C-alpha positions in Angstrom: 0.0 0.0 0.0 1.2 3.5 -0.8 2.4 5.7 2.1 -0.3 8.3 1.6 -3.0 5.6 1.6 -1.6 4.2 4.9 -1.9 7.7 6.5 -5.4 8.1 5.2 -6.7 4.6 6.1 -5.2 4.8 9.6 -5.7 1.1 10.3 -4.4 -0.1 13.6 -3.5 3.4 14.7 -4.1 4.8 18.2 -5.8 8.1 18.8 -2.4 9.7 19.2 -1.1 8.1 16.0 -4.2 9.4 14.1 -3.6 12.9 15.5 -0.1 12.9 14.1 -1.2 11.3 10.8 -3.9 13.9 10.3 -1.5 16.7 10.9 0.9 15.3 8.4 -1.8 15.0 5.7 -2.9 18.5 6.3 0.6 19.9 6.1 2.1 17.3 3.8 4.2 19.7 1.7 6.0 21.1 4.7 6.7 17.8 6.5 9.8 17.0 4.5 11.5 20.0 6.1 10.0 19.6 9.5 12.2 17.9 12.2 10.9 15.5 14.8 11.1 18.1 17.6 9.1 20.6 15.6 6.5 18.0 14.6 6.1 16.8 18.2 5.5 20.4 19.3 3.0 21.1 16.5 1.0 17.9 17.1 1.2 18.1 20.9 2.8 14.7 21.1 6.3 13.4 21.8 9.4 12.1 19.9 8.6 8.6 20.9 5.0 8.8 19.6 6.3 10.0 16.2 8.9 7.2 16.1 6.3 4.6 17.0 4.0 5.8 14.2 6.9 5.7 11.7 7.6 2.1 12.7 3.9 1.2 12.3 4.1 2.6 8.8 7.0 0.3 8.0 10.1 2.5 8.7 13.0 2.3 11.1 12.3 5.8 12.4 11.1 9.3 11.6 14.2 10.1 9.4 13.4 7.2 7.0 9.7 8.1 7.1 10.4 11.7 6.2 12.6 10.7 3.3 9.9 8.5 1.9 7.3 11.2 2.3 9.6 13.7 0.6 9.8 11.4 -2.5 6.0 11.1 -2.5 5.5 14.9 -2.3 8.1 15.4 -5.0 6.2 13.0 -7.4 2.9 14.6 -6.6 4.2 18.1 -7.3 5.6 17.0 -10.7 2.8 14.6 -11.8 0.2 15.5 -14.5 -3.0 17.3 -13.6 -4.8 15.5 -10.8 -8.0 13.8 -12.0 -10.8 12.5 -9.8 -10.8 8.7 -10.4 -14.5 8.5 -9.7 -15.7 11.5 -11.7 -12.9 12.3 -14.1 -14.9 14.7 -16.2 -18.0 16.9 -16.0 -20.6 18.5 -18.2 -18.6 21.6 -18.7 -15.5 19.9 -20.1 -14.8 20.0 -23.8 -14.0 16.9 -25.8 -10.4 17.9 -25.8 -10.4 18.3 -22.0 -12.1 14.9 -21.5 -9.5 13.3 -23.7 -6.6 14.8 -21.7 -8.2 13.9 -18.4 -8.7 10.3 -19.3 -5.1 10.1 -20.5 -3.9 11.6 -17.2 -6.1 9.3 -15.2 -4.7 6.2 -17.0 -1.1 7.3 -16.6 -1.7 8.0 -12.9 -3.4 4.6 -12.4 -0.4 2.8 -13.9 2.1 4.9 -11.9 0.3 4.0 -8.6 0.1 0.3 -9.5 3.8 0.2 -10.5 4.8 1.7 -7.2 3.0 -1.0 -5.4 4.2 -3.9 -7.4 7.3 -5.8 -6.2 9.6 -8.1 -8.3 9.4 -10.9 -5.7 5.6 -11.1 -5.9 5.6 -11.1 -9.7 8.3 -13.8 -9.7 6.3 -15.9 -7.3 3.1 -15.5 -9.3 5.0 -16.4 -12.5 6.4 -19.5 -10.8 3.0 -20.6 -9.5 1.4 -20.2 -13.0 4.3 -22.0 -14.7 4.0 -25.0 -12.3 0.2 -25.3 -12.6 -1.2 -27.9 -14.9 -4.4 -25.8 -15.3 -5.1 -22.2 -14.5 -8.6 -21.1 -13.5 -9.6 -17.4 -13.5 -12.3 -16.2 -11.1 -13.5 -12.7 -12.1 -16.8 -11.0 -12.6 -18.0 -7.8 -14.4 -15.3 -5.5 -15.6 -12.6 -7.6 -14.0 -13.7 -10.6 -16.1 -12.9 -8.5 -19.2 -9.3 -8.1 -17.9 -9.3 -11.9 -17.2 -10.3 -12.6 -20.7 -7.5 -10.3 -22.0 -5.0 -12.2 -19.9 -6.5 -15.5 -21.1 -6.0 -14.4 -24.7 -2.4 -13.5 -24.3 -1.5 -16.7 -22.5 -2.5 -18.6 -25.6 0.7 -17.3 -27.1 2.5 -19.3 -24.5 0.5 -22.4 -25.3 -1.4 -22.1 -22.0 -5.2 -22.3 -22.2 -6.7 -20.7 -19.1 -10.3 -21.3 -18.0 -12.7 -18.6 -17.1 -14.2 -20.4 -14.1 -17.5 -18.4 -14.1 -18.4 -19.1 -17.7 -21.9 -20.6 -18.0 -22.4 -20.3 -14.2 -20.2 -23.3 -13.8 -18.0 -21.8 -11.1 -19.0 -24.3 -8.4 -18.2 -27.3 -10.7 -15.0 -25.8 -11.8 -14.0 -25.1 -8.2 -14.8 -28.7 -7.2 -12.6 -30.0 -10.0 -9.4 -28.1 -9.1 -6.5 -30.0 -7.6 -3.3 -29.1 -5.9 -1.6 -29.3 -9.3 -3.7 -26.4 -10.6 -3.9 -22.7 -9.7 -6.9 -20.5 -9.0 -6.5 -16.7 -9.7 -9.1 -14.3 -8.2 -9.3 -10.9 -9.8 -11.6 -8.5 -7.8 -11.0 -4.9 -6.9 -13.3 -4.8 -3.9 -12.7 -8.5 -2.9 -16.2 -8.5 -1.4 -17.8 -11.3 -3.4 -19.3 -13.8 -0.8 -18.7 -17.0 -2.8 -15.0 -16.2 -3.2 -14.6 -16.6 0.6 -16.2 -20.0 0.3 -14.0 -21.1 -2.7 -10.8 -19.8 -1.2 -11.5 -21.5 2.1 -12.1 -24.8 0.2 -9.0 -24.4 -1.9 -6.9 -23.7 1.3 -8.1 -27.0 2.8 -7.5 -28.9 -0.4 -4.0 -27.5 -1.0 -5.0 -25.7 -4.3 -2.5 -22.8 -5.0 -4.3 -19.5 -5.0 -3.5 -15.9 -6.2 -5.5 -12.8 -5.4 -5.3 -9.6 -7.4 -7.2 -6.9 -5.6 -7.4 -3.2 -4.8 -8.6 -3.8 -1.2 -5.7 -3.9 1.2 -7.9 -4.9 4.1 -9.6 -7.9 2.5 -9.9 -10.9 4.7 -9.2 -13.1 1.7 -5.5 -12.2 1.9 -5.0 -14.4 5.0 -6.1 -17.5 3.1 -4.5 -17.2 -0.4 -1.0 -18.2 -1.2 -0.2 -14.9 -2.8 -1.9 -11.5 -2.8 -1.1 -8.6 -5.2 -2.7 -5.4 -4.0 -2.9 -2.3 -6.1 -5.0 0.5 -4.4 -6.5 3.3 -6.4 -8.4 6.5 -5.5 -11.6 4.7 -6.6 -14.7 4.1 -4.6 -16.6 0.7 -4.6 -19.7 2.7 -5.5 -20.8 6.1 -6.8 -18.5 6.5 -9.8 -18.8 7.0 -13.5 -16.8 3.9 -14.3 -14.1 1.5 -13.1 -11.4 3.4 -15.0 -8.5 3.4 -12.6 -8.9 -0.1 -11.2 -9.2 -1.7 -14.6 -6.3 0.2 -16.1 -4.2 -1.0 -13.1 -5.4 -4.6 -13.4 -4.6 -4.6 -17.2 -1.2 -3.3 -16.5 -0.4 -5.8 -13.8 -1.6 -8.8 -15.9 0.3 -7.5 -18.9 3.4 -7.3 -16.8 2.9 -10.8 -15.4 2.4 -12.1 -18.9 5.6 -10.3 -19.9 7.6 -11.9 -17.0 6.3 -15.3 -18.0 7.3 -14.7 -21.7 10.7 -13.4 -20.8 11.6 -16.5 -18.7 11.8 -18.5 -21.9 12.1 -15.7 -24.4 14.0 -17.5 -27.2 11.8 -20.5 -27.0 8.6 -18.4 -27.1 10.0 -16.2 -29.9 10.8 -19.3 -32.0 7.3 -20.7 -31.3 5.8 -17.4 -32.4 7.7 -17.5 -35.7 6.8 -21.1 -36.4 3.1 -20.6 -35.7 3.1 -17.4 -37.8 4.6 -19.3 -40.7 1.9 -21.9 -40.5 -0.9 -19.2 -40.4 0.6 -17.0 -43.1 2.1 -19.5 -45.6 1.5 -23.0 -44.2 -1.5 -25.3 -43.8 -3.6 -22.6 -42.3 -2.9 -19.9 -44.9 -5.7 -18.3 -46.9 -8.5 -19.6 -44.7 -11.5 -17.3 -44.7 -12.3 -15.3 -41.6 -15.6 -16.1 -40.0 -17.0 -12.8 -41.1 -16.3 -13.7 -44.7 -18.7 -16.6 -44.6 -21.8 -14.5 -43.6 
């Protein structure tokens, strides 16, 4: 989770911690130049309270916390125009303004996702998918579109993924998974009741599981083998569309596909050339497209 998100969510913080966090958020541009003594005085707390908060946020002390916050503030000051992820445009915007805002929103969503991705998690996910005999994708709504995009790309690696919720067969698909397979759950909110049931069942059966979500407090994380969290400034409700979350998911899944491809780059490149030769000049050349037969 990004540092600013931790300060805003304030999970597991005491009243004193929240007092300090709120002050930091309200004066965020001046904190990088504020020493611990000055901050303690301004928040009516103590040195030790600030150090404890810094450690709760994942740092050794206030010095490291302030350095990380400085980098965040610098990026925010130099990023593109800030766009509301939930209502990125309004009725007064011109077509040109809407176009620019959507571009800025997409870039910001990818930037946020990139900062939260870690190489070790990507490598672990790639290893789990490589070892799996079969890969089942659990996703609904807009997230299922991202799942289908990932499914389509994986065909290039001669891997044929199953959309578990096709034809309302998710329960049968779940029952058929074994410890040699892998179940991937793609859900921004991670609040789909049946997923709790499926993941609990998979944990008992030893089925490897991966969760891709935007909810850092999801209880599902405790039961899956690997969770990849990419938070966005997007509500679960009251929004024009799922722009940020889906741009982020597409980026993460594209990155994961690329990691898998790169692990056997020469083999995959050779396979690409061979298959393209068959399609362009070989046994499958000159076949009519389905639309031509209508």
